[in-house]
N, CA, C and O of each residue as an XYZ file, in Angstrom:
576
protein
N      -9.636     -2.601    -20.144
C      -8.520     -1.819    -19.723
C      -7.529     -1.992    -20.156
O      -6.564     -1.272    -19.899
N      -7.483     -3.209    -21.100
C      -6.253     -3.648    -22.596
C      -7.223     -3.399    -23.099
O      -8.228     -3.565    -22.408
N      -7.444     -2.792    -24.788
C      -7.778     -2.486    -25.804
C      -6.662     -2.135    -26.817
O      -5.549     -1.617    -26.725
N      -7.642     -2.778    -28.114
C      -6.888     -2.587    -29.488
C      -5.703     -3.410    -29.578
O      -5.379     -4.248    -28.736
N      -5.083     -3.140    -30.619
C      -4.100     -3.734    -31.233
C      -2.716     -3.463    -30.709
O      -1.738     -4.211    -30.698
N      -2.849     -2.218    -30.272
C      -0.874     -2.097    -30.372
C      -0.765     -2.259    -28.488
O      -1.577     -2.454    -27.583
N       0.477     -2.082    -28.574
C       1.252     -2.455    -27.296
C       1.291     -3.788    -26.835
O       1.851     -4.645    -27.519
N       0.570     -4.165    -25.363
C       1.191     -5.461    -24.791
C      -0.628     -6.529    -25.804
O      -0.634     -7.443    -26.629
N      -1.330     -6.062    -25.402
C      -2.247     -6.827    -26.637
C      -2.123     -7.361    -28.364
O      -2.669     -8.232    -29.040
N      -1.230     -6.448    -28.568
C      -1.081     -6.894    -29.824
C      -0.305     -7.899    -30.509
O      -0.308     -8.101    -31.723
N       0.478     -8.624    -29.472
C       1.231     -9.744    -30.131
C       0.464    -11.151    -28.573
O       1.024    -12.132    -28.084
N      -0.569    -10.712    -28.366
C      -0.729    -11.467    -26.892
C      -2.386    -12.149    -27.743
O      -3.371    -11.548    -28.170
N      -2.037    -13.624    -27.690
C      -3.648    -14.535    -27.816
C      -4.249    -14.234    -26.888
O      -5.472    -14.290    -27.013
N      -3.948    -13.994    -26.173
C      -5.273    -13.561    -24.845
C      -4.670    -13.089    -23.257
O      -3.626    -13.423    -22.697
N      -5.343    -12.537    -22.979
C      -5.554    -11.429    -21.031
C      -5.628    -11.616    -20.180
O      -6.856    -11.638    -20.094
N      -5.192    -11.876    -18.991
C      -5.746    -12.098    -17.843
C      -5.722    -11.092    -17.083
O      -4.566    -10.859    -16.728
N      -6.859    -10.012    -16.446
C      -6.647     -8.842    -16.120
C      -7.013     -8.819    -14.549
O      -8.078     -8.212    -14.442
N      -6.556     -9.233    -13.318
C      -7.032     -9.392    -12.288
C      -6.997     -7.678    -11.391
O      -5.926     -7.147    -11.098
N      -8.372     -7.035    -11.074
C      -8.564     -5.933    -10.694
C      -8.888     -5.664     -8.912
O      -9.680     -6.519     -8.515
N      -8.618     -5.053     -8.216
C      -9.322     -4.664     -7.088
C      -9.291     -3.358     -6.623
O      -8.211     -2.778     -6.733
N     -10.265     -2.731     -6.107
C     -10.623     -1.217     -5.808
C      -9.397     -0.812     -5.045
O      -8.726      0.043     -5.623
N      -8.894     -1.265     -3.759
C      -7.642     -1.074     -3.062
C      -6.755     -2.013     -3.407
O      -7.000     -2.920     -4.203
N      -5.381     -1.791     -2.658
C      -4.720     -2.504     -2.852
C      -4.781     -3.889     -1.666
O      -4.589     -5.057     -2.004
N      -5.020     -3.539     -0.564
C      -5.501     -4.351      0.172
C      -6.679     -5.016      0.508
O      -6.927     -5.766      1.453
N      -7.534     -4.522     -0.644
C      -8.852     -5.372     -0.675
C      -8.463     -6.922     -0.966
O      -7.629     -7.390     -1.742
N      -9.440     -7.605      0.010
C      -9.702     -9.048     -0.383
C     -10.693     -9.367     -1.381
O     -10.910    -10.579     -1.362
N     -11.353     -8.782     -2.213
C     -12.138     -9.030     -3.544
C     -11.792     -8.671     -4.574
O     -11.399     -7.504     -4.571
N     -11.752     -9.248     -5.646
C     -10.948     -9.259     -6.989
C     -12.115     -9.380     -8.033
O     -13.192     -9.911     -7.764
N     -11.732     -8.726     -9.488
C     -12.500     -9.452    -10.492
C     -11.443     -9.704    -11.344
O     -10.731     -8.700    -11.372
N     -10.973    -10.664    -12.118
C     -10.337    -11.292    -12.650
C     -11.088    -11.816    -14.490
O     -11.511    -12.901    -14.890
N     -10.957    -10.483    -15.170
C     -11.293    -10.132    -16.377
C     -10.580    -11.167    -17.703
O      -9.537    -10.732    -18.193
N     -11.016    -12.210    -18.138
C     -10.455    -12.975    -19.120
C     -10.943    -12.920    -20.628
O     -12.070    -13.129    -21.075
N      -9.555    -12.516    -21.402
C     -10.194    -12.231    -23.186
C      -9.146    -12.992    -23.650
O      -8.128    -13.479    -23.159
N      -9.817    -12.951    -25.032
C      -8.766    -13.715    -25.648
C      -9.003    -14.029    -27.136
O     -10.214    -14.112    -27.343
N      -8.422    -14.190    -28.010
C      -8.420    -14.762    -29.586
C      -9.461    -16.254    -29.279
O     -10.643    -16.310    -29.621
N      -8.923    -17.068    -28.769
C      -9.519    -18.422    -28.606
C     -10.170    -18.601    -27.272
O     -10.155    -19.795    -26.973
N     -10.724    -17.873    -26.379
C     -11.144    -17.609    -25.245
C     -12.332    -16.977    -25.270
O     -12.665    -16.123    -26.091
N     -13.001    -17.410    -24.337
C     -14.687    -16.918    -24.022
C     -14.630    -15.789    -23.065
O     -14.462    -16.107    -21.888
N     -14.730    -14.620    -23.327
C     -14.886    -13.161    -22.595
C     -15.596    -13.827    -21.281
O     -16.692    -14.388    -21.285
N     -14.525    -13.597    -19.880
C     -15.261    -14.019    -19.077
C     -15.238    -13.335    -17.698
O     -14.310    -14.068    -17.356
N     -15.393    -12.753    -16.856
C     -15.569    -12.101    -15.569
C     -15.980    -13.000    -14.432
O     -17.086    -13.524    -14.306
N     -14.878    -13.119    -13.565
C     -14.485    -13.898    -12.506
C     -14.610    -12.969    -10.778
O     -13.635    -12.340    -10.367
N     -15.819    -13.037    -10.032
C     -15.151    -12.892     -8.915
C     -14.622    -13.224     -8.309
O     -14.940    -14.413     -8.292
N     -13.728    -13.059     -7.485
C     -12.612    -13.705     -6.533
C     -13.143    -13.080     -4.940
O     -13.809    -12.080     -4.672
N     -12.525    -14.148     -4.045
C     -11.929    -13.376     -2.733
C     -10.898    -14.382     -2.505
O     -10.709    -15.507     -2.968
N     -10.033    -13.354     -1.309
C      -9.049    -14.083     -1.337
C      -9.037    -14.695      0.354
O      -9.360    -14.276      1.466
N      -8.625    -15.567     -0.068
C      -8.221    -16.530      1.983
C      -7.164    -16.101      2.356
O      -6.071    -16.261      1.813
N      -7.514    -15.275      3.719
C      -6.373    -14.466      4.258
C      -5.815    -16.314      4.978
O      -4.642    -16.416      5.337
N      -6.459    -17.178      5.061
C      -5.910    -18.046      5.820
C      -4.393    -19.235      5.548
O      -3.355    -19.597      6.103
N      -5.568    -19.545      3.736
C      -4.750    -20.130      3.278
C      -3.874    -19.469      2.061
O      -3.177    -20.218      1.376
N      -3.903    -18.405      1.861
C      -3.284    -17.600      1.022
C      -3.305    -17.682     -0.618
O      -2.416    -17.723     -1.469
N      -4.891    -17.686     -0.662
C      -4.781    -17.744     -1.975
C      -6.371    -17.536     -2.612
O      -7.183    -17.287     -1.721
N      -6.938    -17.595     -3.961
C      -8.067    -16.756     -4.316
C      -8.928    -17.927     -4.309
O      -8.555    -19.099     -4.348
N      -9.881    -17.577     -4.266
C     -11.361    -18.646     -4.392
C     -12.462    -18.193     -4.844
O     -13.017    -17.312     -4.186
N     -13.023    -18.627     -5.977
C     -14.265    -18.233     -6.555
C     -15.026    -18.133     -6.127
O     -15.448    -19.165     -5.604
N     -16.118    -16.491     -5.903
C     -17.160    -16.942     -5.650
C     -18.592    -16.949     -6.183
O     -19.711    -17.175     -5.724
N     -17.776    -16.419     -7.975
C     -19.268    -16.240     -8.305
C     -18.834    -15.843    -10.200
O     -17.845    -15.221    -10.585
N     -19.823    -16.382    -10.973
C     -18.937    -16.205    -12.565
C     -20.200    -15.613    -13.078
O     -21.359    -16.014    -12.968
N     -19.611    -14.365    -13.774
C     -20.785    -13.672    -14.078
C     -21.371    -14.209    -15.853
O     -22.288    -13.709    -16.505
N     -20.775    -14.961    -16.105
C     -21.495    -15.919    -17.637
C     -20.704    -17.131    -17.099
O     -19.649    -17.270    -16.479
N     -21.726    -18.012    -17.634
C     -21.150    -19.723    -17.652
C     -20.416    -19.952    -18.839
O     -20.807    -19.535    -19.929
N     -18.857    -20.911    -18.601
C     -18.012    -21.595    -19.252
C     -18.968    -21.855    -20.460
O     -20.176    -22.077    -20.378
N     -18.196    -21.789    -21.622
C     -18.943    -22.093    -22.767
C     -18.183    -23.640    -22.986
O     -16.987    -23.889    -23.134
N     -19.271    -24.488    -22.947
C     -18.827    -26.206    -23.716
C     -19.100    -26.669    -25.178
O     -20.003    -26.676    -26.015
N     -17.800    -27.054    -25.006
C     -17.842    -27.805    -26.856
C     -18.289    -28.679    -26.924
O     -18.034    -29.711    -26.304
N     -19.548    -28.362    -28.170
C     -20.425    -29.530    -28.269
C     -19.865    -31.020    -28.548
O     -18.751    -30.781    -29.013
N     -19.994    -32.227    -28.527
C     -20.051    -33.651    -28.878
C     -19.192    -33.586    -29.992
O     -19.476    -32.721    -30.820
N     -18.239    -34.273    -30.205
C     -17.481    -34.601    -31.120
C     -17.695    -35.625    -31.990
O     -17.217    -36.651    -31.504
N     -18.263    -35.848    -33.201
C     -18.296    -37.395    -33.568
C     -17.112    -38.695    -33.790
O     -17.009    -39.918    -33.701
N     -16.565    -37.839    -34.034
C     -15.077    -38.698    -33.893
C     -14.679    -39.657    -32.835
O     -14.472    -40.870    -32.867
N     -14.616    -38.519    -31.615
C     -14.539    -38.789    -30.475
C     -15.378    -39.594    -29.998
O     -14.932    -40.547    -29.358
N     -16.812    -39.453    -30.165
C     -17.696    -40.682    -29.874
C     -17.953    -41.697    -30.864
O     -18.942    -42.426    -30.786
N     -17.159    -41.771    -31.732
C     -16.911    -43.318    -31.916
C     -15.625    -44.106    -31.491
O     -15.470    -45.316    -31.325
N     -14.644    -42.938    -31.351
C     -13.226    -43.967    -30.690
C     -14.430    -44.113    -29.479
O     -14.900    -45.224    -29.725
N     -14.969    -43.715    -28.621
C     -15.509    -44.077    -27.302
C     -16.069    -45.444    -27.900
O     -15.594    -46.503    -27.490
N     -16.905    -45.434    -28.704
C     -17.595    -46.373    -28.973
C     -16.965    -47.654    -29.278
O     -17.458    -48.753    -29.024
N     -15.106    -47.296    -30.205
C     -14.539    -48.634    -30.274
C     -14.104    -49.024    -29.069
O     -14.370    -50.182    -28.747
N     -13.283    -48.108    -28.045
C     -12.576    -48.870    -26.971
C     -13.579    -48.810    -25.756
O     -14.155    -47.723    -25.718
N     -13.813    -49.367    -25.114
C     -14.652    -49.935    -24.163
C     -13.831    -50.700    -22.820
O     -12.683    -51.113    -22.654
N     -14.839    -50.658    -22.133
C     -14.261    -51.772    -20.494
C     -14.307    -53.175    -21.327
O     -13.692    -54.081    -20.764
N     -14.840    -53.472    -22.395
C     -14.807    -55.089    -22.808
C     -13.618    -55.473    -23.432
O     -12.966    -56.448    -23.060
N     -13.142    -54.366    -24.862
C     -11.975    -53.806    -25.695
C     -11.551    -52.567    -25.011
O     -11.831    -51.402    -25.292
N     -10.687    -53.129    -23.887
C     -10.300    -51.543    -23.667
C      -8.694    -50.994    -24.172
O      -7.947    -50.122    -23.730
N      -8.603    -51.830    -25.152
C      -7.619    -51.571    -26.108
C      -7.473    -51.512    -27.726
O      -7.730    -52.627    -28.179
N      -7.185    -50.689    -28.623
C      -7.156    -50.735    -30.212
C      -5.612    -50.253    -30.359
O      -4.994    -49.363    -29.774
N      -5.174    -51.292    -31.486
C      -4.069    -50.717    -32.474
C      -4.054    -50.778    -33.699
O      -5.036    -51.453    -34.006
N      -3.458    -50.437    -34.698
C      -3.405    -50.079    -35.673
C      -3.032    -49.203    -36.517
O      -2.590    -48.235    -35.897
N      -2.981    -49.035    -37.737
C      -2.648    -47.958    -38.556
C      -4.246    -46.538    -38.870
O      -5.345    -46.632    -38.325
N      -3.920    -45.662    -39.636
C      -4.804    -45.124    -39.327
C      -5.949    -45.226    -40.284
O      -7.009    -44.630    -40.095
N      -5.644    -46.218    -41.618
C      -6.515    -46.674    -42.275
C      -7.118    -47.533    -41.471
O      -8.230    -47.885    -41.865
N      -6.720    -48.023    -40.391
C      -7.654    -49.519    -39.885
C      -8.593    -48.952    -39.105
O      -9.699    -49.418    -38.835
N      -8.113    -47.911    -38.742
C      -8.710    -46.924    -37.477
C      -9.972    -46.513    -38.116
O     -11.085    -46.905    -37.763
N      -9.753    -45.795    -38.964
C     -10.825    -45.429    -40.192
C     -12.009    -46.242    -40.503
O     -13.160    -45.814    -40.429
N     -11.710    -47.319    -40.819
C     -12.976    -48.531    -41.387
C     -13.311    -49.066    -40.335
O     -14.244    -49.847    -40.521
N     -12.890    -48.992    -39.032
C     -13.318    -49.609    -37.553
C     -14.478    -48.859    -37.486
O     -15.657    -49.199    -37.582
N     -13.715    -47.289    -37.223
C     -15.103    -46.644    -37.019
C     -16.053    -46.153    -38.095
O     -17.088    -45.500    -37.961
N     -15.588    -46.519    -38.969
C     -16.720    -45.815    -40.204
C     -17.157    -44.887    -40.506
O     -18.274    -44.596    -40.935
N     -15.912    -44.091    -40.210
C     -16.036    -42.565    -40.551
C     -15.447    -41.909    -42.013
O     -14.320    -42.319    -42.289
N     -16.010    -41.000    -42.942
C     -16.182    -40.542    -43.900
C     -15.047    -39.713    -43.841
O     -15.290    -38.508    -43.781
N     -13.924    -40.044    -43.842
C     -12.869    -39.290    -43.909
C     -11.170    -39.863    -44.231
O     -10.897    -41.060    -44.148
N     -10.202    -38.882    -44.576
C      -8.944    -39.868    -44.991
C      -8.467    -40.090    -44.136
O      -8.637    -39.199    -43.303
N      -7.769    -41.023    -43.736
C      -6.908    -41.298    -42.735
C      -5.731    -40.245    -42.360
O      -5.085    -40.638    -41.389
N      -5.428    -39.383    -42.728
C      -4.489    -38.848    -42.154
C      -5.033    -37.567    -41.963
O      -4.375    -36.590    -41.607
N      -6.241    -37.577    -42.202
C      -6.934    -35.840    -41.360
C      -7.843    -36.639    -40.172
O      -8.377    -35.962    -39.293
N      -8.047    -38.670    -40.197
C      -8.709    -38.661    -38.602
C      -7.520    -38.097    -37.791
O      -7.566    -37.215    -36.934
N      -6.231    -38.921    -38.322
C      -5.182    -39.140    -37.338
C      -4.599    -37.730    -36.656
O      -4.187    -37.625    -35.501
N      -4.687    -36.383    -37.939
C      -4.614    -35.264    -37.461
C      -5.082    -34.379    -36.213
O      -4.581    -33.493    -35.520
N      -6.674    -35.281    -36.298
C      -7.167    -34.953    -35.979
C      -7.470    -35.218    -34.317
O      -7.880    -34.406    -33.488
N      -7.153    -36.508    -34.160
C      -6.557    -37.086    -32.949
C      -5.632    -36.685    -32.314
O      -5.462    -37.021    -31.142
N      -4.742    -35.783    -33.036
C      -3.699    -35.772    -32.401
C      -3.578    -34.463    -31.873
O      -2.713    -33.961    -31.155
N      -5.030    -33.831    -32.570
C      -4.711    -32.173    -32.012
C      -5.921    -32.410    -30.484
O      -5.863    -31.558    -29.597
N      -6.873    -33.529    -30.349
C      -7.664    -33.465    -29.170
C      -7.504    -35.113    -28.750
O      -8.401    -35.938    -28.573
N      -6.224    -35.257    -28.670
C      -5.860    -36.162    -27.715
C      -5.958    -35.732    -26.293
O      -6.389    -36.624    -25.563
N      -5.605    -34.320    -25.550
C      -6.412    -34.088    -24.394
C      -7.465    -34.380    -24.076
O      -7.636    -34.893    -22.970
N      -8.714    -34.107    -25.098
C     -10.143    -34.446    -24.849
C     -10.577    -35.627    -24.620
O     -11.314    -35.979    -23.698
N      -9.982    -36.462    -25.728
C     -10.145    -37.879    -25.738
C      -9.884    -38.574    -24.511
O     -10.603    -39.502    -24.139
N      -8.532    -38.023    -23.631
C      -8.355    -38.433    -22.140
C      -9.194    -37.661    -21.109
O      -9.941    -38.239    -20.318
N      -9.010    -36.108    -21.162
C      -9.983    -35.708    -20.121
C     -11.462    -36.471    -19.800
O     -11.879    -36.844    -18.704
N     -12.160    -36.582    -21.216
C     -13.597    -36.788    -21.170
C     -14.182    -37.777    -21.635
O     -15.387    -38.028    -21.623
N     -12.883    -38.669    -22.277
C     -13.437    -40.368    -22.419
C     -12.729    -41.459    -21.681
O     -13.067    -42.643    -21.711
N     -11.426    -40.820    -20.824
C     -10.440    -42.064    -20.836
C      -9.633    -42.908    -21.471
O      -9.101    -43.980    -21.185
N      -9.662    -41.880    -22.812
C      -8.890    -42.751    -23.803
C      -7.294    -42.108    -23.828
O      -7.124    -40.893    -23.730
N      -6.314    -42.925    -23.951
C      -5.166    -42.474    -24.123
C      -4.667    -42.656    -25.547
O      -4.153    -43.737    -25.838
N      -4.750    -41.883    -26.284
C      -3.907    -41.617    -27.758
C      -3.039    -41.677    -27.853
O      -2.607    -40.551    -27.609
N      -2.066    -42.467    -28.142
C      -0.800    -43.028    -29.209
C      -0.558    -42.796    -30.198
O      -1.615    -42.924    -30.815
N       0.451    -42.410    -31.081
C       0.872    -42.526    -32.440
C       2.264    -42.382    -32.114
O       2.922    -41.610    -31.417
N       2.633    -43.955    -33.272
C       4.227    -43.905    -33.255
C       5.047    -43.949    -34.468
O       4.335    -43.889    -35.470
N       5.660    -43.990    -34.593
C       6.474    -44.398    -36.568
C       7.473    -45.043    -36.094
O       8.155    -44.881    -35.082
N       7.494    -45.795    -36.931
C       9.156    -46.947    -37.174
C       8.880    -47.501    -38.348
O       7.725    -47.622    -38.757
N       9.793    -47.839    -38.918
C      10.573    -48.209    -40.194
C       8.809    -49.038    -41.328
O       8.424    -49.131    -42.493
N       8.519    -49.279    -40.418
C       7.281    -50.391    -41.435
C       5.947    -49.434    -41.265
O       4.954    -49.771    -41.910
N       5.875    -48.333    -40.482
C       4.662    -47.317    -40.607
C       4.663    -46.622    -39.527
O       5.286    -46.845    -38.489
N       3.704    -45.464    -39.863
C       3.098    -45.339    -38.638
C       1.947    -45.986    -37.698
O       1.102    -46.409    -38.488
N       1.491    -46.281    -36.254
C       0.795    -46.650    -36.060
C       0.364    -46.115    -34.935
O       1.219    -45.525    -34.275
N      -0.968    -46.157    -34.425
C      -2.024    -45.491    -33.345
C      -2.191    -46.269    -32.370
O      -2.282    -47.377    -32.898
N      -2.313    -46.418    -31.031
C      -2.858    -47.368    -30.267
C      -3.423    -46.424    -29.011
O      -2.876    -45.511    -28.393
N      -5.015    -47.145    -28.870
C      -5.619    -46.316    -28.232
C      -5.925    -47.554    -26.996
O      -6.307    -48.713    -27.155
N      -5.531    -46.658    -25.488
C      -5.996    -47.433    -24.418
C      -7.210    -46.720    -23.437
O      -7.377    -45.509    -23.291
N      -7.782    -47.509    -22.985
C      -8.490    -47.232    -21.629
C      -8.191    -47.057    -20.400
O      -7.825    -47.917    -19.599
N      -8.358    -45.814    -20.211
C      -7.513    -45.413    -19.067
C      -8.234    -45.465    -17.496
O      -9.179    -44.677    -17.465
N      -8.058    -46.094    -16.355
C      -9.317    -45.908    -15.307
C      -9.145    -43.847    -14.873
O      -8.178    -43.086    -14.826
N     -10.507    -43.688    -14.668
C     -10.651    -42.326    -14.299
C      -9.657    -41.747    -12.782
O      -9.204    -42.087    -11.689
N      -9.749    -40.959    -13.484
C      -8.459    -40.400    -12.086
C      -9.466    -39.494    -10.879
O     -10.348    -38.678    -11.144
N      -9.082    -39.867     -9.754
C      -9.764    -39.230     -8.437
C      -9.628    -38.157     -7.850
O     -10.290    -37.917     -6.840
């Protein structure tokens, strides 16, 4: 329905297109397309009592990101026995035993902080003071 680089999709990174056969139908498809998104089609049914769309089925299974060795190493460092770690990026590079520069490690953790929290339940905080930058990793209880 939306294709090419002119018009609406020319400036967008992604699009969600909800389609129904007729305006009054309670069944619809949601097509997802984008630069950083896996193309998907979701089949939805409208719950008239709750006035919400419910997922009936997916046309394709969602893509899973492969394990990140740096996040795995952080998860091995911050455990229930040692629920907190703090220090500089250089200290963290040494503690993890990874072969990367300290600034590259800090940038990688900044970008993947959401994944570290969601998958490993570890909060990443980076602060800057007159003494320099420091990183703090804290184990969080899983959300129910």
